[in-house]
C-alpha positions as CSV (number, residue, x, y, z in Angstrom):
1,M,105.8,261.7,-67.0
2,P,104.7,265.4,-67.6
3,K,103.8,266.1,-71.2
4,V,105.2,269.4,-72.6
5,F,103.5,269.3,-76.0
6,E,102.5,267.1,-78.9
7,K,102.7,268.0,-82.6
8,D,102.6,266.0,-85.8
9,G,102.9,262.8,-83.9
10,Y,105.9,263.9,-81.8
11,K,105.3,263.8,-78.1
12,F,107.6,265.9,-76.0
13,F,107.9,265.1,-72.2
14,F,110.0,265.0,-69.1
15,Y,110.5,262.2,-66.6
16,S,109.6,263.2,-63.1
17,N,113.1,262.2,-61.8
18,D,115.0,264.2,-64.5
19,H,117.7,266.5,-63.3
20,L,119.7,269.4,-64.7
21,P,120.7,270.2,-67.3
22,I,117.3,270.7,-68.8
23,R,116.4,267.9,-71.1
24,V,113.3,266.9,-73.1
25,H,112.4,263.5,-74.3
26,V,110.6,263.0,-77.6
27,R,108.8,259.9,-78.9
28,H,107.7,259.4,-82.5
29,G,106.5,256.0,-83.6
30,N,108.8,253.4,-82.1
31,G,111.7,255.9,-81.8
32,E,112.8,258.2,-79.0
33,A,115.4,261.0,-78.6
34,V,116.6,263.2,-75.8
35,F,117.7,266.8,-76.3
36,T,119.5,269.0,-73.8
37,I,117.9,272.5,-73.8
38,G,119.9,275.6,-73.1
39,D,121.0,278.4,-75.3
40,D,121.0,275.8,-78.0
41,V,119.2,272.5,-78.5
42,I,121.7,269.6,-78.4
43,L,121.0,266.0,-79.2
44,R,122.0,263.7,-76.3
45,E,120.9,260.4,-77.7
46,S,118.4,258.8,-80.0
47,A,117.2,255.3,-80.9
48,G,114.8,254.1,-83.6
49,L,114.3,257.4,-85.4
50,K,115.1,257.9,-89.0
51,V,117.3,260.9,-89.9
52,K,114.4,262.9,-91.2
53,E,112.3,262.2,-88.1
54,L,115.2,263.2,-85.9
55,S,115.7,266.4,-87.8
56,K,111.9,267.2,-87.4
57,A,112.1,266.4,-83.7
58,E,115.1,268.8,-83.3
59,N,113.4,271.5,-85.3
60,L,110.3,271.2,-83.1
61,A,112.4,271.3,-79.9
62,E,114.2,274.5,-81.2
63,E,110.8,276.1,-82.2
64,H,109.4,275.4,-78.7
65,R,112.6,275.9,-76.7
66,T,111.1,278.7,-74.5
67,L,108.0,276.6,-73.8
68,I,110.1,273.6,-72.8
69,I,112.2,275.7,-70.4
70,E,109.0,277.2,-68.9
71,K,107.4,273.8,-68.4
72,W,110.6,272.4,-66.9
73,N,110.8,275.3,-64.4
74,E,107.1,274.9,-63.6
75,H,107.3,271.2,-63.0
76,F,110.6,271.2,-61.0
77,N,109.8,274.4,-59.1
78,R,112.8,276.3,-60.3
């Protein structure tokens, strides 16, 4: 489970068997969400995150979109 980055208690990571489209998982407390990363950051699914936590996770994913794409390409040799 390659870690992309961690900030304010939000841990962003990939699963080693993930596939395209680029997606990033984020955990915070007991909740988790998955975002598809492309020109935009799009929520795929979430469980256990409050609306405010989900919004923060989405903002962090948008802020670090370039890093997420770079780490994805690095890890999956694209």
